[in-house]
KEPAZA-354828 format. One record per residue: residue in one letter; x, y, z of N, C-alpha, C in turn. Coordinates in pm, 1 decimal, padded with zeros to 6 digits, always signed. Each point is the difference from the previous one (the first is absolute). Layout:
! residues N
+---------+----------+----------+----------+----------+----------+----------+----------+----------+----------+
| residuo |     n_c1 |     n_c2 |     n_c3 |    ca_c1 |    ca_c2 |    ca_c3 |     c_c1 |     c_c2 |     c_c3 |
+---------+----------+----------+----------+----------+----------+----------+----------+----------+----------+
|       A |        X |        Y |        Z |        X |        Y |        Z |        X |        Y |        Z |
...
+---------+----------+----------+----------+----------+----------+----------+----------+----------+----------+
***
This chain:
! residues 90
+---------+----------+----------+----------+----------+----------+----------+----------+----------+----------+
| residuo |     n_c1 |     n_c2 |     n_c3 |    ca_c1 |    ca_c2 |    ca_c3 |     c_c1 |     c_c2 |     c_c3 |
+---------+----------+----------+----------+----------+----------+----------+----------+----------+----------+
|       X | -00076.7 | -03214.2 | -02844.9 | +00047.5 | +00137.1 | -00002.9 | -00109.5 | +00097.3 | +00046.1 |
|       X | -00120.4 | -00023.8 | -00047.2 | -00111.3 | +00086.0 | +00038.2 | -00027.2 | -00009.6 | +00150.4 |
|       X | +00020.1 | -00119.1 | +00054.0 | -00020.8 | -00021.9 | +00143.8 | +00095.5 | +00088.0 | +00082.2 |
|       X | +00123.3 | +00011.6 | -00040.8 | +00099.3 | +00080.9 | +00070.3 | -00037.5 | +00148.4 | -00007.0 |
|       X | -00047.8 | +00044.2 | -00113.7 | -00039.8 | +00139.4 | -00015.9 | -00120.5 | +00031.2 | +00088.8 |
|       X | -00097.1 | -00089.9 | +00005.5 | -00118.8 | +00021.6 | +00082.7 | +00038.2 | +00002.0 | +00147.8 |
|       X | +00087.4 | -00088.9 | +00042.6 | +00045.7 | -00001.4 | +00139.5 | +00075.1 | +00129.3 | +00031.9 |
|       X | +00083.5 | +00046.4 | -00090.0 | +00073.0 | +00125.8 | +00019.8 | -00094.6 | +00118.6 | +00006.5 |
|       X | -00105.0 | -00002.1 | -00082.7 | -00097.7 | +00108.5 | -00000.4 | -00077.8 | +00002.4 | +00131.5 |
|       X | -00041.5 | -00116.9 | +00048.3 | -00071.5 | -00008.7 | +00127.6 | +00090.4 | +00038.8 | +00117.4 |
|       X | +00125.7 | -00039.9 | -00005.5 | +00094.8 | +00037.6 | +00106.0 | +00020.3 | +00151.3 | +00000.7 |
|       X | +00006.4 | +00058.3 | -00117.0 | +00013.7 | +00145.7 | -00008.9 | -00120.8 | +00069.6 | +00060.6 |
|       X | -00119.0 | -00051.0 | -00029.8 | -00122.2 | +00058.4 | +00056.0 | -00002.0 | -00014.7 | +00151.7 |
|       X | +00041.1 | -00114.5 | +00050.0 | +00003.0 | -00023.3 | +00144.3 | +00101.5 | +00091.9 | +00067.8 |
|       X | +00117.7 | +00013.4 | -00056.3 | +00101.0 | +00088.6 | +00058.1 | -00042.9 | +00146.8 | -00007.5 |
|       X | -00071.3 | +00037.9 | -00105.5 | -00054.0 | +00136.4 | -00009.0 | -00096.2 | +00025.9 | +00115.3 |
|       X | -00087.4 | -00095.7 | +00026.5 | -00098.2 | +00015.3 | +00107.4 | +00068.5 | +00008.5 | +00135.6 |
|       X | +00097.9 | -00083.6 | +00023.9 | +00072.2 | +00000.4 | +00128.1 | +00074.9 | +00130.9 | +00018.4 |
|       X | +00069.0 | +00042.7 | -00103.1 | +00078.1 | +00124.0 | +00007.2 | -00090.6 | +00121.9 | +00019.3 |
|       X | -00111.1 | +00004.1 | -00071.9 | -00093.1 | +00111.8 | +00014.6 | -00060.1 | +00002.2 | +00140.2 |
|       X | -00030.9 | -00115.5 | +00054.5 | -00053.4 | -00007.2 | +00135.9 | +00102.0 | +00050.1 | +00101.8 |
|       X | +00125.3 | -00034.9 | -00017.0 | +00105.6 | +00044.8 | +00090.8 | +00019.8 | +00151.4 | -00006.6 |
|       X | -00028.6 | +00058.8 | -00114.3 | +00019.0 | +00144.2 | -00016.5 | -00127.2 | +00079.2 | +00028.9 |
|       X | -00110.1 | -00068.5 | +00032.4 | -00122.6 | +00068.9 | +00038.0 | -00099.4 | +00021.5 | -00113.0 |
|       X | +00011.3 | -00072.7 | -00108.6 | -00092.0 | +00011.5 | -00112.3 | -00092.6 | -00120.6 | -00003.7 |
|       X | -00103.6 | +00006.9 | -00083.3 | -00096.2 | -00109.2 | -00009.8 | +00062.4 | -00120.7 | -00070.3 |
|       X | +00010.6 | -00112.9 | +00070.4 | +00065.3 | -00115.7 | -00062.1 | -00080.8 | -00062.5 | -00113.9 |
|       X | -00133.4 | +00005.9 | +00007.5 | -00082.0 | -00060.6 | -00105.7 | +00020.4 | +00073.4 | -00132.1 |
|       X | +00003.8 | +00130.6 | +00006.7 | +00020.2 | +00078.6 | -00121.9 | +00136.3 | -00030.1 | -00062.1 |
|       X | +00101.0 | -00011.5 | +00083.1 | +00133.3 | -00027.2 | -00053.0 | +00015.1 | -00145.5 | -00044.0 |
|       X | -00077.5 | -00090.7 | +00058.2 | -00000.6 | -00138.2 | -00048.8 | -00056.6 | -00004.1 | -00142.1 |
|       X | -00110.0 | +00072.3 | -00020.0 | -00057.8 | +00005.5 | -00134.8 | +00094.6 | +00069.1 | -00097.5 |
|       X | +00066.0 | +00105.1 | +00046.4 | +00099.2 | +00065.0 | -00085.1 | +00113.5 | -00094.3 | -00036.0 |
|       X | +00040.4 | -00082.1 | +00097.3 | +00103.7 | -00098.7 | -00027.2 | -00045.0 | -00106.6 | -00097.4 |
|       X | -00129.3 | -00035.9 | +00005.6 | -00052.2 | -00097.1 | -00096.7 | -00000.2 | +00056.8 | -00141.1 |
|       X | -00036.6 | +00126.9 | -00012.8 | -00008.8 | +00059.6 | -00133.2 | +00136.7 | +00040.8 | -00056.1 |
|       X | +00086.1 | +00053.8 | +00084.7 | +00124.3 | +00057.9 | -00050.6 | +00125.7 | -00077.9 | +00038.0 |
|       X | -00013.0 | -00100.8 | +00082.4 | +00112.1 | -00086.9 | +00031.7 | +00112.9 | +00069.2 | +00073.4 |
|       X | +00121.5 | -00018.4 | -00050.6 | +00118.2 | +00052.3 | +00067.3 | +00006.7 | +00152.8 | -00002.5 |
|       X | -00066.0 | +00061.6 | -00097.1 | -00002.9 | +00146.9 | -00003.7 | -00074.9 | +00055.8 | +00121.2 |
|       X | -00107.4 | -00067.5 | +00039.8 | -00073.6 | +00042.0 | +00119.8 | +00084.0 | -00021.2 | +00125.3 |
|       X | +00080.4 | -00104.5 | +00000.9 | +00087.6 | -00024.9 | +00114.7 | +00104.3 | +00110.8 | +00012.6 |
|       X | +00053.9 | +00044.0 | -00111.2 | +00095.5 | +00111.4 | +00002.3 | -00069.0 | +00127.8 | +00045.9 |
|       X | -00123.7 | +00021.8 | -00046.9 | -00075.6 | +00119.1 | +00042.0 | -00031.4 | -00004.3 | +00148.8 |
|       X | -00036.5 | -00117.5 | +00050.9 | -00030.3 | -00013.8 | +00143.2 | +00124.5 | +00022.8 | +00084.3 |
|       X | +00113.1 | -00041.3 | -00049.8 | +00125.4 | +00021.1 | +00073.6 | +00035.2 | +00148.6 | +00006.0 |
|       X | -00042.5 | +00076.9 | -00098.4 | +00029.5 | +00142.8 | -00003.2 | -00099.6 | +00086.9 | +00074.4 |
|       X | -00104.4 | -00060.1 | +00054.8 | -00100.5 | +00078.4 | +00073.2 | +00058.4 | +00057.0 | +00128.7 |
|       X | -00042.3 | +00121.2 | +00037.9 | +00042.0 | +00051.7 | +00130.7 | -00069.3 | -00077.1 | +00111.7 |
|       X | +00064.7 | -00007.2 | +00112.7 | -00050.6 | -00076.4 | +00112.6 | -00094.0 | +00086.4 | +00084.1 |
|       X | -00130.5 | -00025.6 | -00008.0 | -00099.0 | +00079.0 | +00074.3 | +00013.3 | -00020.7 | +00151.0 |
|       X | +00027.4 | -00122.5 | +00041.7 | +00010.0 | -00028.3 | +00143.5 | +00118.3 | +00073.4 | +00061.3 |
|       X | +00112.3 | +00001.5 | -00069.3 | +00118.8 | +00067.6 | +00050.4 | -00022.2 | +00150.8 | +00007.4 |
|       X | -00062.9 | +00056.0 | -00102.4 | -00027.8 | +00144.0 | +00002.2 | -00092.9 | +00037.2 | +00114.6 |
|       X | -00101.6 | -00081.9 | +00025.1 | -00092.1 | +00026.5 | +00109.8 | +00073.4 | -00006.7 | +00133.7 |
|       X | +00088.9 | -00096.6 | +00014.4 | +00077.2 | -00014.6 | +00123.1 | +00092.7 | +00120.3 | +00021.2 |
|       X | +00063.7 | +00045.5 | -00106.2 | +00090.1 | +00115.6 | +00010.5 | -00077.8 | +00125.4 | +00037.6 |
|       X | -00119.2 | +00019.1 | -00060.5 | -00082.9 | +00115.7 | +00036.9 | -00042.0 | -00006.9 | +00146.1 |
|       X | -00028.5 | -00119.1 | +00048.5 | -00039.7 | -00017.0 | +00139.7 | +00115.3 | +00036.6 | +00092.7 |
|       X | +00119.3 | -00042.0 | -00033.8 | +00117.4 | +00032.1 | +00081.3 | +00025.6 | +00150.5 | -00002.3 |
|       X | -00009.8 | +00062.5 | -00116.9 | +00020.4 | +00144.2 | -00009.4 | -00104.6 | +00076.0 | +00080.2 |
|       X | -00123.0 | -00047.8 | -00002.1 | -00106.0 | +00065.0 | +00076.5 | +00024.7 | -00007.8 | +00148.9 |
|       X | +00049.5 | -00113.2 | +00048.0 | +00031.4 | -00013.9 | +00142.1 | +00117.3 | +00089.8 | +00038.2 |
|       X | +00097.2 | +00009.9 | -00087.6 | +00117.5 | +00080.7 | +00028.9 | -00035.1 | +00148.7 | +00004.6 |
|       X | -00086.6 | +00043.2 | -00091.5 | -00036.9 | +00141.6 | -00006.9 | -00101.3 | +00039.5 | +00106.9 |
|       X | -00074.2 | -00096.0 | +00052.8 | -00103.4 | +00034.3 | +00097.4 | +00053.1 | +00013.3 | +00142.2 |
|       X | +00120.7 | -00043.1 | +00024.3 | +00056.3 | +00008.2 | +00135.0 | +00039.3 | +00143.6 | +00031.8 |
|       X | -00038.6 | +00044.6 | +00116.4 | +00037.6 | +00132.8 | +00046.9 | +00138.3 | -00008.5 | +00063.9 |
|       X | +00079.5 | +00103.5 | -00016.6 | +00130.7 | -00001.8 | +00067.0 | -00017.9 | +00002.0 | +00151.1 |
|       X | +00087.9 | -00070.0 | +00069.8 | -00009.5 | -00009.2 | +00145.2 | +00024.0 | +00135.6 | +00065.7 |
|       X | +00105.1 | +00066.1 | -00036.9 | +00029.9 | +00132.4 | +00053.1 | +00089.0 | +00072.7 | -00099.8 |
|       X | +00014.2 | +00127.9 | +00021.1 | +00085.1 | +00078.3 | -00088.1 | +00146.1 | -00007.9 | +00040.6 |
|       X | +00028.3 | -00060.6 | +00109.1 | +00136.5 | -00009.5 | +00048.5 | +00028.5 | +00107.2 | +00103.4 |
|       X | +00109.1 | -00014.6 | +00071.8 | +00035.6 | +00094.8 | +00105.9 | +00037.9 | +00136.7 | -00054.8 |
|       X | +00053.0 | +00005.1 | -00118.8 | +00046.2 | +00127.5 | -00055.6 | -00115.4 | +00094.5 | -00027.9 |
|       X | -00121.9 | -00054.3 | -00017.7 | -00112.8 | +00086.1 | -00032.1 | -00067.0 | +00057.7 | +00123.9 |
|       X | +00032.2 | -00051.6 | +00116.3 | -00063.7 | +00049.6 | +00122.2 | +00062.4 | +00132.7 | +00042.2 |
|       X | -00085.1 | +00091.9 | +00036.5 | +00048.1 | +00130.2 | +00044.6 | +00035.0 | -00008.6 | +00149.0 |
|       X | +00097.9 | +00073.8 | +00040.1 | +00034.3 | -00001.1 | +00142.7 | -00111.9 | +00063.5 | +00082.9 |
|       X | -00011.4 | -00045.9 | +00124.1 | -00105.7 | +00050.2 | +00087.8 | +00022.6 | +00147.7 | +00030.9 |
|       X | +00123.7 | +00038.7 | +00014.0 | +00029.1 | +00138.2 | +00033.5 | +00112.5 | +00049.7 | -00090.3 |
|       X | -00017.8 | +00116.9 | -00056.7 | +00102.8 | +00056.3 | -00086.0 | +00115.7 | +00056.5 | +00081.6 |
|       X | -00017.3 | +00012.5 | +00129.6 | +00107.8 | +00050.0 | +00084.4 | +00119.1 | -00095.9 | +00001.3 |
|       X | -00028.3 | -00128.9 | +00000.2 | +00108.8 | -00098.9 | +00000.5 | +00078.6 | +00006.9 | -00131.2 |
|       X | -00063.3 | +00028.6 | -00107.7 | +00065.7 | +00006.4 | -00129.3 | +00093.1 | +00119.9 | -00005.7 |
|       X | -00042.9 | +00111.4 | +00051.9 | +00085.6 | +00118.7 | -00002.7 | +00122.9 | -00017.8 | +00090.4 |
|       X | -00008.0 | -00078.6 | +00105.8 | +00116.6 | -00026.8 | +00085.5 | +00101.1 | -00084.9 | -00071.9 |
|       X | -00047.5 | -00090.3 | -00086.0 | +00091.0 | -00087.1 | -00074.8 | +00078.4 | +00078.1 | -00104.5 |
|       X | -00058.5 | +00106.2 | -00053.8 | +00066.4 | +00079.1 | -00102.4 | +00115.9 | +00081.6 | +00054.3 |
|       X | -00001.6 | +00030.0 | +00128.2 | +00104.9 | +00085.4 | +00057.6 | +00125.8 | -00072.5 | +00030.7 |
+---------+----------+----------+----------+----------+----------+----------+----------+----------+----------+
***
């Protein structure tokens, strides 16, 4: 019985380390946390925010915001001569 508990505790520590590494945290620290706290540490690691995903989203937002618009469109261009505009109104 004790053997099963020890294997489960080690598996929990290993999964904590893998999960923390995937989310961008230090796997060694979470492995030790998994050794000390077992399945509770695994639940805590599962609830961590994903640092890699947040960094990727910020990078995408930065690229999107840094692009200059190509043009203002045809509607924003002023006519070369106002004489043509006054002829259209008549």
